[in-house]
DOZATOR-581136 format. One record per residue: x, y, z of N, C-alpha, C, O in turn; residue in one letter. Coordinates in pm, whole numbers, padded with zeros to 5 digits, always signed. Layout:
! DOZATOR-581136
XYZXYZXYZXYZA...
! end
This chain:
! DOZATOR-581136
+00465-01257+03372+00434-01115+03385+00430-01049+03247+00524-01060+03169Q+00318-00981+03219+00299-00917+03088+00369-00781+03087+00343-00698+03174I+00458-00757+02988+00528-00628+02981+00430-00513+02959+00331-00527+02887P+00458-00397+03022+00372-00279+03007+00396-00211+02873+00304-00156+02812K+00521-00215+02827+00557-00151+02701+00488-00224+02584+00506-00345+02569D+00409-00153+02500+00334-00218+02391+00424-00293+02292+00387-00400+02243P+00542-00237+02263+00634-00302+02168+00684-00435+02225+00686-00536+02154A+00724-00435+02352+00772-00559+02416+00658-00662+02429+00679-00783+02417R+00537-00609+02453+00420-00697+02465+00395-00767+02331+00365-00886+02326R+00407-00691+02221+00385-00748+02087+00493-00851+02054+00463-00955+01995R+00618-00823+02091+00727-00919+02067+00699-01049+02142+00722-01158+02090V+00650-01036+02264+00617-01155+02344+00503-01234+02278+00507-01357+02271R+00401-01162+02230+00288-01228+02162+00336-01306+02039+00291-01418+02014E+00429-01245+01963+00482-01311+01843+00564-01435+01879+00560-01536+01807L+00638-01427+01989+00717-01543+02034+00624-01658+02073+00654-01775+02044A+00511-01626+02138+00412-01727+02176+00351-01788+02050+00332-01909+02042V+00319-01702+01951+00262-01749+01824+00358-01846+01754+00316-01948+01700L+00488-01813+01757+00590-01897+01696+00590-02037+01759+00599-02137+01688S+00579-02043+01893+00575-02171+01964+00448-02248+01928+00451-02370+01911K+00337-02176+01918+00209-02241+01887+00211-02305+01748+00155-02412+01727Q+00277-02239+01653+00286-02292+01516+00363-02424+01513+00342-02507+01425L+00453-02444+01611+00529-02568+01619+00448-02681+01683+00485-02799+01673Q+00339-02645+01747+00261-02746+01820+00137-02794+01743+00077-02894+01780Q+00099-02721+01636-00022-02762+01562+00008-02879+01469+00123-02905+01436V-00096-02950+01429-00083-03060+01334-00045-03003+01197-00094-02895+01162H+00040-03071+01119+00079-03020+00987-00040-02984+00897-00031-02890+00818P-00152-03058+00909-00271-03026+00830-00330-02891+00868-00380-02817+00783N-00323-02859+00999-00372-02729+01048-00283-02618+00993-00332-02512+00953V-00151-02642+00993-00057-02544+00939-00083-02521+00790-00079-02407+00743L-00110-02628+00717-00140-02615+00574-00266-02531+00554-00273-02453+00459A-00365-02548+00642-00489-02468+00633-00460-02320+00657-00517-02232+00593K-00368-02293+00752-00328-02154+00781-00265-02093+00656-00295-01979+00620I-00175-02170+00592-00108-02119+00471-00206-02102+00355-00192-02011+00274L-00305-02191+00348-00407-02178+00243-00483-02047+00261-00511-01976+00164K-00516-02016+00387-00586-01892+00419-00501-01770+00383-00552-01663+00351K-00367-01789+00391-00273-01680+00362-00230-01678+00215-00133-01612+00180E-00302-01751+00129-00272-01749-00015-00327-01621-00075-00447-01594-00067T-00239-01541-00135-00278-01410-00188-00296-01410-00340-00368-01326-00395L-00229-01505-00407-00238-01509-00553-00201-01648-00601-00116-01715-00543Y-00267-01692-00709-00228-01819-00770-00271-01822-00916-00375-01767-00953Q-00190-01887-00998-00227-01914-01137-00180-02055-01171-00152-02134-01080N-00171-02088-01298-00135-02226-01336+00011-02259-01306+00048-02377-01311E+00095-02159-01277+00239-02185-01253+00284-02159-01111+00370-02229-01059E+00227-02057-01046+00275-02019-00912+00162-02002-00811+00045-01985-00846I+00202-02008-00683+00114-01977-00571+00193-01881-00482+00308-01908-00449V+00130-01770-00442+00199-01673-00356+00130-01673-00220+00010-01646-00210V+00208-01703-00115+00152-01704+00021+00216-01594+00105+00323-01544+00073I+00147-01558+00213+00202-01464+00311+00253-01548+00428+00173-01597+00508N+00384-01564+00439+00441-01650+00545+00423-01584+00682+00462-01469+00700K+00365-01656+00778+00349-01598+00911+00483-01580+00984+00582-01645+00951P+00482-01492+01082+00600-01472+01168+00629-01601+01246+00537-01672+01287Y+00757-01629+01265+00796-01740+01352+00788-01877+01290+00809-01977+01359G+00757-01883+01160+00747-02013+01093+00870-02034+01006+00891-01957+00912L+00953-02136+01035+01072-02161+00953+01031-02213+00815+00929-02279+00800P+01113-02182+00715+01088-02232+00579+01138-02376+00568+01073-02460+00506V+01255-02402+00628+01314-02536+00624+01316-02597+00763+01313-02525+00863H+01323-02731+00768+01331-02802+00895+01472-02798+00952+01564-02750+00888G+01487-02849+01073+01617-02852+01141+01598-02905+01281+01488-02945+01318G+01706-02905+01362+01695-02955+01499+01590-02878+01579+01590-02755+01582P+01500-02951+01642+01397-02889+01726+01280-02829+01649+01189-02771+01710G+01280-02843+01516+01170-02786+01435+01076-02899+01393+01116-02992+01323I+00952-02888+01438+00852-02990+01405+00777-02950+01277+00748-03034+01192K+00746-02822+01266+00669-02771+01152+00748-02667+01074+00810-02579+01133N+00746-02678+00941+00806-02576+00855+00729-02572+00724+00651-02663+00694C+00750-02468+00645+00678-02450+00519+00704-02569+00426+00611-02625+00368V+00832-02606+00412+00869-02713+00317+00793-02843+00343+00752-02911+00249A+00775-02878+00471+00712-03006+00506+00564-03013+00472+00511-03122+00449D+00496-02898+00469+00350-02903+00446+00311-02869+00301+00192-02858+00270V+00410-02852+00213+00379-02818+00074+00294-02924+00003+00204-02886-00072L+00318-03056+00023+00233-03156-00041+00086-03146+00004-00006-03162-00076P+00067-03120+00136-00070-03108+00191-00137-02982+00137-00254-02984+00098V-00060-02871+00136-00114-02744+00085-00156-02758-00062-00260-02705-00102L-00076-02829-00141-00107-02849-00284-00241-02920-00301-00320-02884-00388A-00266-03020-00216-00393-03094-00224-00511-03006-00186-00620-03019-00240K-00487-02915-00092-00595-02824-00050-00627-02721-00158-00742-02679-00173M-00525-02681-00233-00545-02580-00337-00599-02642-00465-00674-02579-00539L-00561-02768-00491-00600-02834-00617-00693-02951-00584-00791-02935-00511E-00661-03069-00638-00737-03188-00602-00640-03290-00543-00522-03260-00525N-00686-03407-00513-00603-03507-00444-00482-03554-00526-00389-03612-00470M-00483-03529-00657-00371-03571-00741-00272-03457-00763-00181-03469-00845K-00288-03349-00691-00203-03232-00712-00057-03265-00685-00024-03337-00590A+00030-03213-00769+00175-03230-00750+00219-03140-00635+00171-03027-00625E+00309-03187-00548+00356-03101-00438+00413-02970-00489+00475-02965-00595P+00391-02864-00414+00445-02733-00450+00595-02731-00425+00646-02810-00345L+00666-02641-00493+00812-02632-00483+00852-02495-00428+00797-02392-00467H+00950-02496-00337+01006-02370-00285+01091-02304-00394+01163-02373-00466L+01082-02172-00405+01163-02098-00504+01269-02012-00436+01370-01978-00497C+01245-01976-00310+01338-01892-00233+01303-01913-00087+01215-01994-00055H+01369-01841+00002+01338-01858+00144+01324-01724+00213+01370-01621+00162R+01263-01726+00328+01255-01609+00416+01298-01654+00554+01275-01769+00592L+01360-01565+00630+01400-01599+00767+01276-01631+00851+01166-01585+00821D+01297-01709+00955+01188-01749+01045+01113-01626+01098+00990-01626+01106K+01188-01521+01135+01126-01403+01196+01070-01304+01094+01014-01202+01132E+01086-01334+00965+01038-01242+00861+00900-01285+00814+00877-01401+00780T+00809-01189+00813+00675-01210+00759+00674-01156+00618+00730-01049+00594T+00612-01226+00525+00607-01168+00391+00575-01268+00282+00549-01386+00307G+00579-01218+00159+00540-01297+00044+00643-01403+00009+00763-01378+00007L+00593-01523-00017+00676-01633-00065+00615-01688-00193+00495-01715-00200M+00700-01703-00295+00654-01759-00422+00680-01908-00423+00793-01953-00403V+00575-01985-00447+00584-02131-00459+00549-02168-00603+00463-02105-00664L+00615-02269-00656+00589-02310-00795+00511-02441-00797+00526-02526-00710A+00427-02454-00899+00344-02574-00913+00420-02689-00980+00377-02804-00974R+00534-02658-01045+00612-02763-01111+00761-02737-01090+00801-02625-01057S+00842-02840-01108+00987-02827-01094+01043-02731-01198+01134-02654-01169K+00988-02736-01319+01035-02649-01428+01011-02502-01394+01099-02417-01413E+00891-02472-01343+00859-02333-01304+00948-02289-01189+00994-02175-01185A+00972-02381-01094+01058-02349-00978+01199-02315-01024+01259-02219-00975A+01253-02393-01119+01389-02368-01170+01399-02231-01236+01498-02161-01220D+01294-02193-01312+01294-02062-01379+01290-01949-01278+01360-01848-01292R+01206-01965-01176+01192-01859-01075+01319-01849-00990+01363-01739-00957I+01378-01964-00955+01504-01962-00877+01613-01889-00954+01693-01816-00895R+01617-01908-01085+01715-01840-01169+01694-01689-01165+01791-01613-01163L+01569-01645-01164+01538-01502-01155+01591-01443-01024+01645-01333-01022L+01574-01519-00915+01625-01474-00784+01778-01473-00785+01841-01378-00737F+01838-01579-00841+01984-01594-00841+02051-01484-00923+02156-01433-00884K+01989-01447-01035+02047-01343-01123+01997-01203-01085+02018-01107-01158T+01931-01194-00969+01884-01067-00912+01791-00989-01005+01798-00867-01015R+01705-01063-01071+01604-00999-01156+01473-00978-01079+01377-00922-01132Q+01472-01023-00953+01356-01001-00866+01392-00886-00772+01494-00891-00703V+01308-00784-00768+01332-00671-00679+01268-00701-00544+01146-00717-00534E+01351-00708-00440+01302-00741-00306+01294-00615-00221+01391-00540-00211K+01180-00592-00160+01160-00477-00072+01115-00529+00065+01021-00608+00073I+01181-00484+00171+01144-00520+00308+01105-00394+00384+01156-00286+00356Y+01013-00409+00478+00983-00301+00571+01028-00345+00710+01011-00462+00747W+01085-00254+00785+01130-00285+00920+01104-00167+01012+01115-00051+00972A+01069-00198+01136+01051-00094+01238+01175-00094+01326+01214-00198+01379I+01236+00023+01340+01356+00034+01423+01334+00136+01535+01247+00222+01525I+01414+00126+01640+01411+00227+01746+01486+00351+01698+01591+00340+01633L+01434+00468+01729+01499+00592+01688+01479+00620+01541+01386+00568+01478G+01566+00704+01485+01557+00732+01342+01697+00737+01280+01792+00783+01344E+01709+00690+01156+01841+00689+01093+01884+00829+01051+01802+00913+01015P+02014+00851+01058+02071+00979+01014+02189+00949+00921+02293+00902+00968D+02175+00974+00791+02066+01042+00722+01942+00954+00708+01946+00834+00735P+01831+01017+00666+01703+00947+00656+01701+00848+00539+01615+00761+00533A+01796+00863+00446+01803+00775+00331+01950+00751+00299+02031+00843+00306E+01984+00628+00263+02125+00602+00231+02151+00456+00199+02060+00379+00168G+02278+00419+00209+02321+00282+00178+02407+00230+00294+02497+00299+00342V+02378+00108+00338+02459+00042+00441+02543-00064+00370+02490-00149+00298V+02675-00057+00391+02764-00154+00327+02858-00212+00433+02960-00153+00466E+02821-00328+00485+02902-00398+00584+02912-00544+00542+02810-00612+00533I+03034-00594+00514+03048-00735+00474+02994-00830+00581+02991-00795+00699P+02953-00949+00539+02905-01050+00634+02987-01178+00616+03038-01207+00508I+02998-01254+00725+03076-01378+00722+03005-01484+00805+02937-01452+00902V+03020-01611+00766+02958-01720+00841+03047-01758+00958+03165-01790+00939E+02990-01756+01080+03067-01790+01200+02991-01893+01283+02869-01900+01280K+03069-01972+01358+03006-02072+01444+02952-02004+01569+03022-01928+01635E+02826-02035+01600+02761-01980+01719+02751-02092+01821+02693-02198+01793V+02807-02069+01939+02803-02174+02042+02682-02151+02132+02670-02048+02198R+02593-02250+02134+02476-02247+02223+02453-02391+02268+02546-02472+02267S+02329-02424+02308+02302-02563+02349+02329-02659+02233+02357-02777+02252H+02319-02604+02110+02351-02684+01992+02429-02594+01895+02374-02499+01840Q+02557-02624+01875+02641-02538+01792+02590-02535+01648+02554-02638+01591S+02587-02414+01591+02543-02397+01453+02613-02275+01394+02683-02202+01464H+02594-02256+01264+02658-02143+01196+02557-02036+01161+02443-02065+01125Y+02599-01910+01173+02513-01797+01142+02592-01691+01067+02713-01678+01086K+02522-01614+00981+02587-01502+00914+02598-01386+01014+02499-01347+01076M+02719-01332+01030+02740-01219+01122+02816-01108+01050+02877-01130+00946T+02810-00990+01107+02877-00874+01046+03028-00886+01057+03082-00932+01158L+03097-00845+00950+03243-00844+00949+03288-00707+00895+03340-00698+00784A+03268-00600+00975+03297-00465+00925+03445-00444+00893+03532-00508+00952P+03471-00352+00800+03609-00319+00762+03667-00209+00852+03786-00179+00845N+03582-00151+00937+03626-00042+01025+03576-00068+01166+03476-00137+01187Y+03648-00012+01264+03603-00017+01403+03645+00111+01473+03728+00185+01422R+03586+00136+01590+03624+00254+01668+03737+00217+01762+03729+00117+01834L+03843+00297+01762+03957+00272+01851+03915+00297+01996+03860+00402+02026S+03940+00200+02087+03900+00219+02227+03978+00331+02296+03930+00390+02394P+04098+00361+02245+04181+00465+02308+04126+00606+02284+04105+00682+02379E+04103+00639+02156+04062+00777+02126+03930+00789+02050+03886+00900+02018D+03865+00674+02022+03735+00680+01954+03742+00707+01805+03639+00728+01741G+03863+00707+01749+03878+00733+01604+03844+00608+01524+03856+00495+01573K+03801+00630+01400+03769+00519+01310+03898+00458+01256+03982+00528+01199V+03912+00326+01275+04035+00257+01234+03998+00147+01134+03904+00070+01157V+04072+00140+01023+04049+00035+00924+04110-00095+00976+04222-00095+01027K+04036-00205+00964+04088-00334+01009+04102-00429+00891+04045-00406+00784I+04178-00536+00912+04202-00630+00804+04073-00701+00764+03998-00750+00848R+04050-00706+00635+03927-00766+00583+03934-00918+00594+04037-00979+00565K+03822-00978+00636+03815-01124+00643+03810-01181+00502+03733-01134+00418S+03895-01283+00476+03900-01342+00341+03769-01409+00302+03734-01417+00184R+03694-01458+00403+03570-01531+00376+03447-01440+00370+03336-01485+00341D+03468-01312+00398+03354-01219+00404+03294-01194+00265+03364-01184+00165A+03161-01183+00264+03089-01152+00141+03036-01010+00148+03004-00959+00255E+03027-00947+00031+02975-00811+00024+02826-00811+00059+02751-00897+00014S+02784-00713+00139+02643-00699+00176+02605-00552+00170+02647-00472+00254A+02526-00517+00070+02489-00377+00049+02336-00366+00052+02266-00438-00019V+02286-00274+00135+02142-00253+00148+02110-00105+00138+02169-00022+00207T+02015-00073+00050+01966+00064+00040+01850+00080+00138+01768-00010+00152R+01843+00194+00207+01733+00216+00302+01677+00357+00287+01745+00448+00240Y+01552+00374+00327+01494+00508+00339+01384+00506+00443+01310+00409+00456R+01374+00616+00516+01274+00628+00622+01140+00665+00559+01130+00765+00486R+01038+00585+00586+00904+00611+00531+00817+00692+00626+00740+00778+00584L+00831+00663+00756+00748+00731+00857+00813+00714+00992+00907+00635+01008A+00764+00787+01089+00822+00774+01223+00733+00833+01330+00641+00910+01302G+00763+00796+01454+00698+00854+01571+00811+00908+01659+00924+00923+01613S+00779+00938+01784+00884+00991+01872+00989+00885+01905+01103+00919+01936S+00951+00757+01899+01044+00651+01942+01093+00562+01828+01204+00509+01835A+01011+00544+01724+01043+00445+01620+01036+00504+01480+00978+00610+01457C+01096+00431+01386+01089+00468+01245+01052+00345+01163+01091+00233+01195S+00975+00370+01056+00945+00265+00960+01039+00283+00842+01039+00388+00777L+01120+00179+00813+01217+00187+00704+01178+00097+00588+01120-00010+00607L+01210+00142+00469+01203+00056+00351+01346+00012+00322+01436+00095+00310E+01367-00119+00311+01500-00174+00290+01504-00252+00158+01414-00330+00128L+01609-00229+00082+01624-00301-00046+01764-00362-00052+01863-00290-00067Q+01772-00495-00041+01904-00558-00053+01954-00549-00197+01885-00591-00290P+02074-00494-00214+02132-00477-00348+02211-00602-00387+02210-00643-00503I+02280-00662-00289+02366-00777-00319+02295-00911-00302+02356-01016-00323T+02171-00911-00265+02098-01037-00248+02117-01094-00109+02063-01200-00078G
! end
């Protein structure tokens, strides 16, 4: 049954697209990424990663960006092309620019730029409602926790320093998790409708 709500319909379409990307031949996926190449020079190639495509492989993942880099390199260059190198990653559900390096040396230099936070990262996200205030900073530590599902794995989850008391609704400070990492994101509202807002997000802590 197709959802009537346009937003839910689009989410369903994206989920179907994600499944389809897992079913195509790796050569077909490489062709898709070639079509999504936005910039290239003698050192780097910049692609627009599609929604639902993992960067790295794992359980149940047949296709990922990392696996098709040798094929993509041959399509961009000639048959003797050196495989492209990953410089950073994007989440499976994130669409956006990915920088690939043509050599290990270039990859190491670019990875260092990301590691030392010399690369300014900007994300756009659509949210329900609107943030109050329209611009600000979100600072909630994150911690790696085990997620129990059909296959147990670890995920980064929120580890806030405050919670609302169930008795009176007051804000109560809680003990900080020793393993929690600082996570600071600057945000601002760019546009909105009656139901949704478009936000610009800038991770400060990486």
